[in-house]
VEXKOLGU-257546 format. One record per residue (C-alpha): x, y, z; residue in three letters; residue number from 1. Coordinates in steps of 0.5 Angstrom, whole numbers. Layout:
BEGIN
<site><X>X</X><Y>Y</Y><Z>Z</Z><residu>ALA</residu><num>NUM</num></site>
...
***
This chain:
BEGIN
<site><X>0</X><Y>0</Y><Z>0</Z><residu>MET</residu><num>1</num></site>
<site><X>2</X><Y>7</Y><Z>-2</Z><residu>LYS</residu><num>2</num></site>
<site><X>5</X><Y>11</Y><Z>4</Z><residu>ASP</residu><num>3</num></site>
<site><X>-1</X><Y>16</Y><Z>7</Z><residu>ASN</residu><num>4</num></site>
<site><X>-1</X><Y>22</Y><Z>12</Z><residu>LEU</residu><num>5</num></site>
<site><X>-8</X><Y>22</Y><Z>15</Z><residu>ILE</residu><num>6</num></site>
<site><X>-9</X><Y>30</Y><Z>17</Z><residu>VAL</residu><num>7</num></site>
<site><X>-14</X><Y>31</Y><Z>22</Z><residu>ILE</residu><num>8</num></site>
<site><X>-16</X><Y>38</Y><Z>23</Z><residu>LEU</residu><num>9</num></site>
<site><X>-21</X><Y>43</Y><Z>26</Z><residu>GLY</residu><num>10</num></site>
<site><X>-22</X><Y>49</Y><Z>31</Z><residu>PRO</residu><num>11</num></site>
<site><X>-20</X><Y>49</Y><Z>38</Z><residu>THR</residu><num>12</num></site>
<site><X>-25</X><Y>45</Y><Z>42</Z><residu>GLY</residu><num>13</num></site>
<site><X>-28</X><Y>41</Y><Z>37</Z><residu>VAL</residu><num>14</num></site>
<site><X>-25</X><Y>34</Y><Z>39</Z><residu>GLY</residu><num>15</num></site>
<site><X>-19</X><Y>32</Y><Z>35</Z><residu>LYS</residu><num>16</num></site>
<site><X>-15</X><Y>29</Y><Z>40</Z><residu>THR</residu><num>17</num></site>
<site><X>-21</X><Y>24</Y><Z>42</Z><residu>ASP</residu><num>18</num></site>
<site><X>-22</X><Y>22</Y><Z>35</Z><residu>ILE</residu><num>19</num></site>
<site><X>-15</X><Y>22</Y><Z>32</Z><residu>SER</residu><num>20</num></site>
<site><X>-13</X><Y>17</Y><Z>38</Z><residu>ILE</residu><num>21</num></site>
<site><X>-19</X><Y>13</Y><Z>36</Z><residu>LYS</residu><num>22</num></site>
<site><X>-17</X><Y>13</Y><Z>28</Z><residu>ILE</residu><num>23</num></site>
<site><X>-10</X><Y>11</Y><Z>30</Z><residu>ALA</residu><num>24</num></site>
<site><X>-12</X><Y>5</Y><Z>34</Z><residu>SER</residu><num>25</num></site>
<site><X>-17</X><Y>3</Y><Z>28</Z><residu>HIS</residu><num>26</num></site>
<site><X>-11</X><Y>3</Y><Z>24</Z><residu>PHE</residu><num>27</num></site>
<site><X>-5</X><Y>1</Y><Z>29</Z><residu>ASP</residu><num>28</num></site>
<site><X>-1</X><Y>7</Y><Z>27</Z><residu>CYS</residu><num>29</num></site>
<site><X>2</X><Y>13</Y><Z>31</Z><residu>GLU</residu><num>30</num></site>
<site><X>0</X><Y>21</Y><Z>31</Z><residu>ILE</residu><num>31</num></site>
<site><X>4</X><Y>27</Y><Z>30</Z><residu>ILE</residu><num>32</num></site>
<site><X>2</X><Y>33</Y><Z>33</Z><residu>SER</residu><num>33</num></site>
<site><X>1</X><Y>39</Y><Z>29</Z><residu>SER</residu><num>34</num></site>
<site><X>-2</X><Y>44</Y><Z>35</Z><residu>ASP</residu><num>35</num></site>
<site><X>4</X><Y>49</Y><Z>35</Z><residu>SER</residu><num>36</num></site>
<site><X>3</X><Y>50</Y><Z>42</Z><residu>ARG</residu><num>37</num></site>
<site><X>3</X><Y>43</Y><Z>45</Z><residu>GLN</residu><num>38</num></site>
<site><X>10</X><Y>43</Y><Z>43</Z><residu>PHE</residu><num>39</num></site>
<site><X>12</X><Y>47</Y><Z>49</Z><residu>TYR</residu><num>40</num></site>
<site><X>13</X><Y>43</Y><Z>55</Z><residu>ARG</residu><num>41</num></site>
<site><X>11</X><Y>48</Y><Z>60</Z><residu>GLU</residu><num>42</num></site>
<site><X>4</X><Y>50</Y><Z>58</Z><residu>ILE</residu><num>43</num></site>
<site><X>1</X><Y>43</Y><Z>58</Z><residu>LYS</residu><num>44</num></site>
<site><X>-6</X><Y>45</Y><Z>61</Z><residu>ILE</residu><num>45</num></site>
<site><X>-7</X><Y>51</Y><Z>57</Z><residu>GLY</residu><num>46</num></site>
<site><X>-6</X><Y>48</Y><Z>51</Z><residu>THR</residu><num>47</num></site>
<site><X>-10</X><Y>41</Y><Z>52</Z><residu>ALA</residu><num>48</num></site>
<site><X>-4</X><Y>37</Y><Z>52</Z><residu>VAL</residu><num>49</num></site>
<site><X>-7</X><Y>29</Y><Z>51</Z><residu>PRO</residu><num>50</num></site>
<site><X>-7</X><Y>26</Y><Z>58</Z><residu>SER</residu><num>51</num></site>
<site><X>-2</X><Y>21</Y><Z>60</Z><residu>ASP</residu><num>52</num></site>
<site><X>-7</X><Y>15</Y><Z>59</Z><residu>ILE</residu><num>53</num></site>
<site><X>-8</X><Y>18</Y><Z>52</Z><residu>GLN</residu><num>54</num></site>
<site><X>-1</X><Y>19</Y><Z>50</Z><residu>LEU</residu><num>55</num></site>
<site><X>0</X><Y>12</Y><Z>53</Z><residu>ASN</residu><num>56</num></site>
<site><X>-5</X><Y>9</Y><Z>49</Z><residu>THR</residu><num>57</num></site>
<site><X>-2</X><Y>12</Y><Z>42</Z><residu>ILE</residu><num>58</num></site>
<site><X>5</X><Y>14</Y><Z>41</Z><residu>LYS</residu><num>59</num></site>
<site><X>5</X><Y>21</Y><Z>40</Z><residu>HIS</residu><num>60</num></site>
<site><X>11</X><Y>26</Y><Z>37</Z><residu>HIS</residu><num>61</num></site>
<site><X>12</X><Y>33</Y><Z>37</Z><residu>PHE</residu><num>62</num></site>
<site><X>9</X><Y>34</Y><Z>44</Z><residu>ILE</residu><num>63</num></site>
<site><X>13</X><Y>37</Y><Z>50</Z><residu>GLY</residu><num>64</num></site>
<site><X>19</X><Y>37</Y><Z>46</Z><residu>PHE</residu><num>65</num></site>
<site><X>21</X><Y>44</Y><Z>46</Z><residu>LEU</residu><num>66</num></site>
<site><X>22</X><Y>49</Y><Z>52</Z><residu>SER</residu><num>67</num></site>
<site><X>18</X><Y>56</Y><Z>52</Z><residu>VAL</residu><num>68</num></site>
<site><X>25</X><Y>59</Y><Z>51</Z><residu>HIS</residu><num>69</num></site>
<site><X>26</X><Y>55</Y><Z>45</Z><residu>ASP</residu><num>70</num></site>
<site><X>25</X><Y>58</Y><Z>38</Z><residu>TYR</residu><num>71</num></site>
<site><X>21</X><Y>54</Y><Z>33</Z><residu>TYR</residu><num>72</num></site>
<site><X>18</X><Y>55</Y><Z>26</Z><residu>SER</residu><num>73</num></site>
<site><X>13</X><Y>52</Y><Z>21</Z><residu>SER</residu><num>74</num></site>
<site><X>19</X><Y>52</Y><Z>17</Z><residu>ASN</residu><num>75</num></site>
<site><X>23</X><Y>48</Y><Z>22</Z><residu>LEU</residu><num>76</num></site>
<site><X>17</X><Y>43</Y><Z>23</Z><residu>PHE</residu><num>77</num></site>
<site><X>16</X><Y>42</Y><Z>16</Z><residu>GLU</residu><num>78</num></site>
<site><X>24</X><Y>40</Y><Z>16</Z><residu>ARG</residu><num>79</num></site>
<site><X>23</X><Y>35</Y><Z>22</Z><residu>ASP</residu><num>80</num></site>
<site><X>16</X><Y>32</Y><Z>20</Z><residu>VAL</residu><num>81</num></site>
<site><X>19</X><Y>30</Y><Z>13</Z><residu>LEU</residu><num>82</num></site>
<site><X>25</X><Y>27</Y><Z>17</Z><residu>ARG</residu><num>83</num></site>
<site><X>21</X><Y>23</Y><Z>21</Z><residu>LEU</residu><num>84</num></site>
<site><X>16</X><Y>20</Y><Z>16</Z><residu>LEU</residu><num>85</num></site>
<site><X>20</X><Y>16</Y><Z>13</Z><residu>PRO</residu><num>86</num></site>
<site><X>22</X><Y>12</Y><Z>19</Z><residu>GLU</residu><num>87</num></site>
<site><X>14</X><Y>12</Y><Z>21</Z><residu>LEU</residu><num>88</num></site>
<site><X>12</X><Y>9</Y><Z>14</Z><residu>PHE</residu><num>89</num></site>
<site><X>17</X><Y>3</Y><Z>15</Z><residu>VAL</residu><num>90</num></site>
<site><X>13</X><Y>1</Y><Z>21</Z><residu>ARG</residu><num>91</num></site>
<site><X>6</X><Y>3</Y><Z>18</Z><residu>LYS</residu><num>92</num></site>
<site><X>4</X><Y>6</Y><Z>11</Z><residu>SER</residu><num>93</num></site>
<site><X>-1</X><Y>10</Y><Z>15</Z><residu>ILE</residu><num>94</num></site>
<site><X>1</X><Y>16</Y><Z>20</Z><residu>VAL</residu><num>95</num></site>
<site><X>-4</X><Y>21</Y><Z>23</Z><residu>ILE</residu><num>96</num></site>
<site><X>-3</X><Y>28</Y><Z>24</Z><residu>MET</residu><num>97</num></site>
<site><X>-7</X><Y>32</Y><Z>28</Z><residu>SER</residu><num>98</num></site>
<site><X>-8</X><Y>39</Y><Z>30</Z><residu>GLY</residu><num>99</num></site>
<site><X>-11</X><Y>46</Y><Z>29</Z><residu>GLY</residu><num>100</num></site>
<site><X>-5</X><Y>50</Y><Z>27</Z><residu>SER</residu><num>101</num></site>
<site><X>-6</X><Y>51</Y><Z>20</Z><residu>GLY</residu><num>102</num></site>
<site><X>0</X><Y>54</Y><Z>18</Z><residu>MET</residu><num>103</num></site>
<site><X>4</X><Y>48</Y><Z>21</Z><residu>TYR</residu><num>104</num></site>
<site><X>-1</X><Y>43</Y><Z>17</Z><residu>ILE</residu><num>105</num></site>
<site><X>0</X><Y>47</Y><Z>11</Z><residu>ASP</residu><num>106</num></site>
<site><X>8</X><Y>47</Y><Z>12</Z><residu>ALA</residu><num>107</num></site>
<site><X>8</X><Y>39</Y><Z>12</Z><residu>VAL</residu><num>108</num></site>
<site><X>3</X><Y>38</Y><Z>6</Z><residu>CYS</residu><num>109</num></site>
<site><X>5</X><Y>44</Y><Z>1</Z><residu>SER</residu><num>110</num></site>
<site><X>11</X><Y>46</Y><Z>3</Z><residu>GLY</residu><num>111</num></site>
<site><X>14</X><Y>53</Y><Z>6</Z><residu>THR</residu><num>112</num></site>
<site><X>17</X><Y>59</Y><Z>3</Z><residu>ASP</residu><num>113</num></site>
<site><X>25</X><Y>59</Y><Z>3</Z><residu>ASP</residu><num>114</num></site>
<site><X>25</X><Y>64</Y><Z>8</Z><residu>ILE</residu><num>115</num></site>
<site><X>32</X><Y>66</Y><Z>11</Z><residu>PRO</residu><num>116</num></site>
<site><X>33</X><Y>66</Y><Z>19</Z><residu>ASP</residu><num>117</num></site>
<site><X>32</X><Y>72</Y><Z>22</Z><residu>VAL</residu><num>118</num></site>
<site><X>38</X><Y>76</Y><Z>27</Z><residu>ASP</residu><num>119</num></site>
<site><X>35</X><Y>76</Y><Z>34</Z><residu>PRO</residu><num>120</num></site>
<site><X>37</X><Y>83</Y><Z>35</Z><residu>ALA</residu><num>121</num></site>
<site><X>32</X><Y>85</Y><Z>29</Z><residu>VAL</residu><num>122</num></site>
<site><X>26</X><Y>80</Y><Z>32</Z><residu>ARG</residu><num>123</num></site>
<site><X>27</X><Y>84</Y><Z>39</Z><residu>GLU</residu><num>124</num></site>
<site><X>27</X><Y>91</Y><Z>36</Z><residu>LYS</residu><num>125</num></site>
<site><X>20</X><Y>89</Y><Z>33</Z><residu>TYR</residu><num>126</num></site>
<site><X>18</X><Y>86</Y><Z>39</Z><residu>ASP</residu><num>127</num></site>
<site><X>20</X><Y>92</Y><Z>43</Z><residu>LYS</residu><num>128</num></site>
<site><X>16</X><Y>97</Y><Z>38</Z><residu>LYS</residu><num>129</num></site>
<site><X>10</X><Y>93</Y><Z>39</Z><residu>TYR</residu><num>130</num></site>
<site><X>10</X><Y>93</Y><Z>47</Z><residu>ARG</residu><num>131</num></site>
<site><X>12</X><Y>100</Y><Z>47</Z><residu>GLU</residu><num>132</num></site>
<site><X>8</X><Y>103</Y><Z>41</Z><residu>GLU</residu><num>133</num></site>
<site><X>2</X><Y>98</Y><Z>39</Z><residu>GLY</residu><num>134</num></site>
<site><X>0</X><Y>94</Y><Z>33</Z><residu>ILE</residu><num>135</num></site>
<site><X>-2</X><Y>100</Y><Z>29</Z><residu>GLU</residu><num>136</num></site>
<site><X>6</X><Y>102</Y><Z>29</Z><residu>SER</residu><num>137</num></site>
<site><X>7</X><Y>96</Y><Z>26</Z><residu>LEU</residu><num>138</num></site>
<site><X>2</X><Y>96</Y><Z>21</Z><residu>ARG</residu><num>139</num></site>
<site><X>5</X><Y>103</Y><Z>19</Z><residu>ILE</residu><num>140</num></site>
<site><X>12</X><Y>100</Y><Z>18</Z><residu>SER</residu><num>141</num></site>
<site><X>9</X><Y>94</Y><Z>14</Z><residu>LEU</residu><num>142</num></site>
<site><X>6</X><Y>99</Y><Z>9</Z><residu>ARG</residu><num>143</num></site>
<site><X>12</X><Y>102</Y><Z>8</Z><residu>LEU</residu><num>144</num></site>
<site><X>17</X><Y>96</Y><Z>7</Z><residu>LEU</residu><num>145</num></site>
<site><X>12</X><Y>91</Y><Z>4</Z><residu>ASP</residu><num>146</num></site>
<site><X>5</X><Y>95</Y><Z>1</Z><residu>PRO</residu><num>147</num></site>
<site><X>4</X><Y>88</Y><Z>-3</Z><residu>ASP</residu><num>148</num></site>
<site><X>4</X><Y>84</Y><Z>4</Z><residu>HIS</residu><num>149</num></site>
<site><X>0</X><Y>89</Y><Z>8</Z><residu>TYR</residu><num>150</num></site>
<site><X>-6</X><Y>88</Y><Z>3</Z><residu>LEU</residu><num>151</num></site>
<site><X>-6</X><Y>81</Y><Z>5</Z><residu>LYS</residu><num>152</num></site>
<site><X>-4</X><Y>80</Y><Z>12</Z><residu>VAL</residu><num>153</num></site>
<site><X>-8</X><Y>79</Y><Z>18</Z><residu>ASP</residu><num>154</num></site>
<site><X>-7</X><Y>86</Y><Z>21</Z><residu>LEU</residu><num>155</num></site>
<site><X>-10</X><Y>84</Y><Z>27</Z><residu>ARG</residu><num>156</num></site>
<site><X>-4</X><Y>79</Y><Z>28</Z><residu>ASN</residu><num>157</num></site>
<site><X>2</X><Y>82</Y><Z>31</Z><residu>ALA</residu><num>158</num></site>
<site><X>6</X><Y>76</Y><Z>30</Z><residu>ARG</residu><num>159</num></site>
<site><X>5</X><Y>75</Y><Z>23</Z><residu>ARG</residu><num>160</num></site>
<site><X>6</X><Y>83</Y><Z>22</Z><residu>ILE</residu><num>161</num></site>
<site><X>13</X><Y>82</Y><Z>26</Z><residu>ILE</residu><num>162</num></site>
<site><X>15</X><Y>76</Y><Z>22</Z><residu>ARG</residu><num>163</num></site>
<site><X>14</X><Y>80</Y><Z>15</Z><residu>ALA</residu><num>164</num></site>
<site><X>18</X><Y>86</Y><Z>18</Z><residu>LEU</residu><num>165</num></site>
<site><X>24</X><Y>82</Y><Z>21</Z><residu>GLU</residu><num>166</num></site>
<site><X>25</X><Y>79</Y><Z>14</Z><residu>ILE</residu><num>167</num></site>
<site><X>24</X><Y>86</Y><Z>10</Z><residu>CYS</residu><num>168</num></site>
<site><X>30</X><Y>89</Y><Z>15</Z><residu>GLU</residu><num>169</num></site>
<site><X>34</X><Y>82</Y><Z>15</Z><residu>THR</residu><num>170</num></site>
<site><X>34</X><Y>81</Y><Z>7</Z><residu>THR</residu><num>171</num></site>
<site><X>33</X><Y>88</Y><Z>5</Z><residu>GLY</residu><num>172</num></site>
<site><X>27</X><Y>85</Y><Z>0</Z><residu>LEU</residu><num>173</num></site>
<site><X>20</X><Y>85</Y><Z>1</Z><residu>PRO</residu><num>174</num></site>
<site><X>17</X><Y>79</Y><Z>5</Z><residu>TYR</residu><num>175</num></site>
<site><X>12</X><Y>78</Y><Z>-1</Z><residu>SER</residu><num>176</num></site>
<site><X>18</X><Y>77</Y><Z>-5</Z><residu>SER</residu><num>177</num></site>
<site><X>19</X><Y>70</Y><Z>-1</Z><residu>PHE</residu><num>178</num></site>
<site><X>12</X><Y>67</Y><Z>-2</Z><residu>LEU</residu><num>179</num></site>
<site><X>11</X><Y>61</Y><Z>-5</Z><residu>LYS</residu><num>180</num></site>
<site><X>8</X><Y>60</Y><Z>-12</Z><residu>ARG</residu><num>181</num></site>
<site><X>7</X><Y>53</Y><Z>-12</Z><residu>GLU</residu><num>182</num></site>
<site><X>6</X><Y>47</Y><Z>-7</Z><residu>ALA</residu><num>183</num></site>
<site><X>12</X><Y>42</Y><Z>-6</Z><residu>SER</residu><num>184</num></site>
<site><X>11</X><Y>35</Y><Z>-9</Z><residu>GLU</residu><num>185</num></site>
<site><X>11</X><Y>30</Y><Z>-3</Z><residu>ARG</residu><num>186</num></site>
<site><X>12</X><Y>22</Y><Z>-4</Z><residu>ASN</residu><num>187</num></site>
<site><X>6</X><Y>20</Y><Z>0</Z><residu>PHE</residu><num>188</num></site>
<site><X>-1</X><Y>21</Y><Z>0</Z><residu>GLY</residu><num>189</num></site>
<site><X>-5</X><Y>26</Y><Z>4</Z><residu>ILE</residu><num>190</num></site>
<site><X>-12</X><Y>25</Y><Z>6</Z><residu>VAL</residu><num>191</num></site>
<site><X>-15</X><Y>31</Y><Z>10</Z><residu>LYS</residu><num>192</num></site>
<site><X>-21</X><Y>30</Y><Z>15</Z><residu>VAL</residu><num>193</num></site>
<site><X>-24</X><Y>36</Y><Z>18</Z><residu>GLY</residu><num>194</num></site>
<site><X>-28</X><Y>36</Y><Z>24</Z><residu>LEU</residu><num>195</num></site>
<site><X>-33</X><Y>41</Y><Z>25</Z><residu>ALA</residu><num>196</num></site>
<site><X>-40</X><Y>43</Y><Z>29</Z><residu>THR</residu><num>197</num></site>
<site><X>-45</X><Y>48</Y><Z>29</Z><residu>ASN</residu><num>198</num></site>
<site><X>-43</X><Y>55</Y><Z>32</Z><residu>ARG</residu><num>199</num></site>
<site><X>-47</X><Y>54</Y><Z>39</Z><residu>SER</residu><num>200</num></site>
<site><X>-45</X><Y>47</Y><Z>40</Z><residu>GLU</residu><num>201</num></site>
<site><X>-37</X><Y>49</Y><Z>39</Z><residu>LEU</residu><num>202</num></site>
<site><X>-38</X><Y>55</Y><Z>43</Z><residu>TYR</residu><num>203</num></site>
<site><X>-41</X><Y>51</Y><Z>49</Z><residu>GLN</residu><num>204</num></site>
<site><X>-35</X><Y>46</Y><Z>48</Z><residu>ALA</residu><num>205</num></site>
<site><X>-30</X><Y>51</Y><Z>48</Z><residu>ILE</residu><num>206</num></site>
<site><X>-33</X><Y>54</Y><Z>55</Z><residu>ASN</residu><num>207</num></site>
<site><X>-33</X><Y>47</Y><Z>58</Z><residu>ARG</residu><num>208</num></site>
<site><X>-26</X><Y>46</Y><Z>56</Z><residu>ARG</residu><num>209</num></site>
<site><X>-24</X><Y>53</Y><Z>59</Z><residu>VAL</residu><num>210</num></site>
<site><X>-28</X><Y>51</Y><Z>66</Z><residu>ASP</residu><num>211</num></site>
<site><X>-24</X><Y>44</Y><Z>66</Z><residu>GLU</residu><num>212</num></site>
<site><X>-17</X><Y>48</Y><Z>65</Z><residu>MET</residu><num>213</num></site>
<site><X>-18</X><Y>52</Y><Z>71</Z><residu>VAL</residu><num>214</num></site>
<site><X>-20</X><Y>46</Y><Z>75</Z><residu>VAL</residu><num>215</num></site>
<site><X>-14</X><Y>43</Y><Z>73</Z><residu>LYS</residu><num>216</num></site>
<site><X>-10</X><Y>49</Y><Z>75</Z><residu>GLY</residu><num>217</num></site>
<site><X>-9</X><Y>53</Y><Z>69</Z><residu>LEU</residu><num>218</num></site>
<site><X>-8</X><Y>59</Y><Z>74</Z><residu>GLU</residu><num>219</num></site>
<site><X>-2</X><Y>56</Y><Z>77</Z><residu>GLU</residu><num>220</num></site>
<site><X>1</X><Y>54</Y><Z>71</Z><residu>GLU</residu><num>221</num></site>
<site><X>0</X><Y>61</Y><Z>68</Z><residu>ALA</residu><num>222</num></site>
<site><X>3</X><Y>64</Y><Z>75</Z><residu>ARG</residu><num>223</num></site>
<site><X>9</X><Y>60</Y><Z>74</Z><residu>GLN</residu><num>224</num></site>
<site><X>11</X><Y>63</Y><Z>67</Z><residu>LEU</residu><num>225</num></site>
<site><X>9</X><Y>70</Y><Z>69</Z><residu>PHE</residu><num>226</num></site>
<site><X>16</X><Y>72</Y><Z>69</Z><residu>GLU</residu><num>227</num></site>
<site><X>17</X><Y>70</Y><Z>62</Z><residu>PHE</residu><num>228</num></site>
<site><X>11</X><Y>73</Y><Z>60</Z><residu>ARG</residu><num>229</num></site>
<site><X>15</X><Y>77</Y><Z>54</Z><residu>GLY</residu><num>230</num></site>
<site><X>16</X><Y>71</Y><Z>50</Z><residu>LEU</residu><num>231</num></site>
<site><X>12</X><Y>70</Y><Z>44</Z><residu>ASN</residu><num>232</num></site>
<site><X>10</X><Y>63</Y><Z>45</Z><residu>VAL</residu><num>233</num></site>
<site><X>6</X><Y>66</Y><Z>52</Z><residu>LEU</residu><num>234</num></site>
<site><X>2</X><Y>71</Y><Z>48</Z><residu>LYS</residu><num>235</num></site>
<site><X>-3</X><Y>66</Y><Z>47</Z><residu>CYS</residu><num>236</num></site>
<site><X>-10</X><Y>65</Y><Z>49</Z><residu>VAL</residu><num>237</num></site>
<site><X>-10</X><Y>62</Y><Z>56</Z><residu>GLY</residu><num>238</num></site>
<site><X>-4</X><Y>66</Y><Z>59</Z><residu>TYR</residu><num>239</num></site>
<site><X>-4</X><Y>73</Y><Z>57</Z><residu>ARG</residu><num>240</num></site>
<site><X>-11</X><Y>74</Y><Z>60</Z><residu>GLU</residu><num>241</num></site>
<site><X>-8</X><Y>71</Y><Z>67</Z><residu>PHE</residu><num>242</num></site>
<site><X>-2</X><Y>75</Y><Z>66</Z><residu>PHE</residu><num>243</num></site>
<site><X>-7</X><Y>81</Y><Z>66</Z><residu>ASP</residu><num>244</num></site>
<site><X>-10</X><Y>79</Y><Z>72</Z><residu>PHE</residu><num>245</num></site>
<site><X>-4</X><Y>78</Y><Z>76</Z><residu>PHE</residu><num>246</num></site>
<site><X>-2</X><Y>85</Y><Z>74</Z><residu>ASP</residu><num>247</num></site>
<site><X>-8</X><Y>87</Y><Z>77</Z><residu>GLY</residu><num>248</num></site>
<site><X>-11</X><Y>90</Y><Z>70</Z><residu>LYS</residu><num>249</num></site>
<site><X>-17</X><Y>85</Y><Z>71</Z><residu>ILE</residu><num>250</num></site>
<site><X>-21</X><Y>80</Y><Z>76</Z><residu>SER</residu><num>251</num></site>
<site><X>-20</X><Y>73</Y><Z>76</Z><residu>LYS</residu><num>252</num></site>
<site><X>-27</X><Y>72</Y><Z>73</Z><residu>GLU</residu><num>253</num></site>
<site><X>-26</X><Y>77</Y><Z>68</Z><residu>GLU</residu><num>254</num></site>
<site><X>-20</X><Y>73</Y><Z>66</Z><residu>ALA</residu><num>255</num></site>
<site><X>-23</X><Y>67</Y><Z>65</Z><residu>ILE</residu><num>256</num></site>
<site><X>-29</X><Y>70</Y><Z>61</Z><residu>GLU</residu><num>257</num></site>
<site><X>-24</X><Y>73</Y><Z>56</Z><residu>LEU</residu><num>258</num></site>
<site><X>-20</X><Y>66</Y><Z>55</Z><residu>ILE</residu><num>259</num></site>
<site><X>-27</X><Y>63</Y><Z>53</Z><residu>LYS</residu><num>260</num></site>
<site><X>-29</X><Y>69</Y><Z>49</Z><residu>ARG</residu><num>261</num></site>
<site><X>-22</X><Y>69</Y><Z>45</Z><residu>ASN</residu><num>262</num></site>
<site><X>-22</X><Y>62</Y><Z>45</Z><residu>SER</residu><num>263</num></site>
<site><X>-28</X><Y>62</Y><Z>41</Z><residu>ARG</residu><num>264</num></site>
<site><X>-25</X><Y>68</Y><Z>36</Z><residu>ARG</residu><num>265</num></site>
<site><X>-19</X><Y>64</Y><Z>35</Z><residu>TYR</residu><num>266</num></site>
<site><X>-24</X><Y>58</Y><Z>33</Z><residu>ALA</residu><num>267</num></site>
<site><X>-27</X><Y>63</Y><Z>28</Z><residu>LYS</residu><num>268</num></site>
<site><X>-20</X><Y>65</Y><Z>25</Z><residu>ARG</residu><num>269</num></site>
<site><X>-18</X><Y>57</Y><Z>24</Z><residu>GLN</residu><num>270</num></site>
<site><X>-24</X><Y>56</Y><Z>20</Z><residu>MET</residu><num>271</num></site>
<site><X>-23</X><Y>62</Y><Z>16</Z><residu>THR</residu><num>272</num></site>
<site><X>-16</X><Y>59</Y><Z>15</Z><residu>TRP</residu><num>273</num></site>
<site><X>-19</X><Y>53</Y><Z>12</Z><residu>TRP</residu><num>274</num></site>
<site><X>-25</X><Y>55</Y><Z>8</Z><residu>ALA</residu><num>275</num></site>
<site><X>-21</X><Y>55</Y><Z>1</Z><residu>LYS</residu><num>276</num></site>
<site><X>-18</X><Y>49</Y><Z>2</Z><residu>ASP</residu><num>277</num></site>
<site><X>-22</X><Y>44</Y><Z>-2</Z><residu>LYS</residu><num>278</num></site>
<site><X>-18</X><Y>38</Y><Z>-1</Z><residu>GLU</residu><num>279</num></site>
<site><X>-21</X><Y>38</Y><Z>6</Z><residu>ILE</residu><num>280</num></site>
<site><X>-28</X><Y>33</Y><Z>7</Z><residu>ARG</residu><num>281</num></site>
<site><X>-31</X><Y>36</Y><Z>13</Z><residu>TRP</residu><num>282</num></site>
<site><X>-35</X><Y>31</Y><Z>19</Z><residu>PHE</residu><num>283</num></site>
<site><X>-38</X><Y>32</Y><Z>25</Z><residu>HIS</residu><num>284</num></site>
<site><X>-34</X><Y>29</Y><Z>31</Z><residu>PRO</residu><num>285</num></site>
<site><X>-39</X><Y>24</Y><Z>32</Z><residu>ASN</residu><num>286</num></site>
<site><X>-39</X><Y>21</Y><Z>25</Z><residu>GLU</residu><num>287</num></site>
<site><X>-33</X><Y>16</Y><Z>27</Z><residu>LEU</residu><num>288</num></site>
<site><X>-35</X><Y>11</Y><Z>22</Z><residu>GLN</residu><num>289</num></site>
<site><X>-36</X><Y>15</Y><Z>17</Z><residu>GLN</residu><num>290</num></site>
<site><X>-29</X><Y>18</Y><Z>18</Z><residu>ILE</residu><num>291</num></site>
<site><X>-26</X><Y>11</Y><Z>18</Z><residu>ILE</residu><num>292</num></site>
<site><X>-30</X><Y>9</Y><Z>11</Z><residu>HIS</residu><num>293</num></site>
<site><X>-28</X><Y>16</Y><Z>8</Z><residu>TYR</residu><num>294</num></site>
<site><X>-20</X><Y>15</Y><Z>10</Z><residu>ILE</residu><num>295</num></site>
<site><X>-20</X><Y>7</Y><Z>8</Z><residu>GLU</residu><num>296</num></site>
<site><X>-23</X><Y>10</Y><Z>1</Z><residu>GLU</residu><num>297</num></site>
<site><X>-18</X><Y>15</Y><Z>0</Z><residu>GLY</residu><num>298</num></site>
<site><X>-12</X><Y>10</Y><Z>2</Z><residu>LEU</residu><num>299</num></site>
<site><X>-15</X><Y>6</Y><Z>-5</Z><residu>LYS</residu><num>300</num></site>
<site><X>-14</X><Y>12</Y><Z>-9</Z><residu>SER</residu><num>301</num></site>
***
């Protein structure tokens, strides 16, 4: 049988972990995590890392293998996954990749742009600019340095704006000049399965999961990382809200409600990312048998 990568994707809180483990159990294969926040060992609760029981049930890769102090990117993830897959395919012709980080999933499936490394000093310069002057200052800089990318980038996403500015300054060329035009060819098949529910059901699931995280100790996990709050990886939902609480800017109750709201907004952005990908076949998480049948049919083609 031809080697195949089965991609299980979907918004936060939809149930990717449970479904992926059931599918991996059915096919007796291993799982690659493509949730970029689960890469970091210090942020287990806030990123809904699979439980020890789940990790012992199916072997997972790329979970907790980095520190929040480590630099990592979609380019490096592409490199590392493509190095690992041949080893996994020797054991089984099917590998599951599960997660909600669209950029990282696309990196493995389609390739990334040949973008050079960035001088850490340049990165710190723009991080400082963001901290001191806000996102509008970043937007103005990008509009001057790369007007083409300015028209395409999510202007609400400071991290992506900073990424473009880093490349512009490091190379002296517009970031848009490095962007890919064609997908890279892969020597394995790819079957994409999307999990989705109606908005009300998803939002209720997200709210419940946030409450569960709080019970499990999300506040304490965030408090242990408070001194490192300037790190980019910690500027994500679940941590930045508690950091504001620790700073006395909001109450604990407000922090929890903001985590729920921002998680819902993140889920919406995830769905927007995948909206144009016609290779994804969407299912409700309850349709396990239909999903397995779809995958089995895809393996035959």
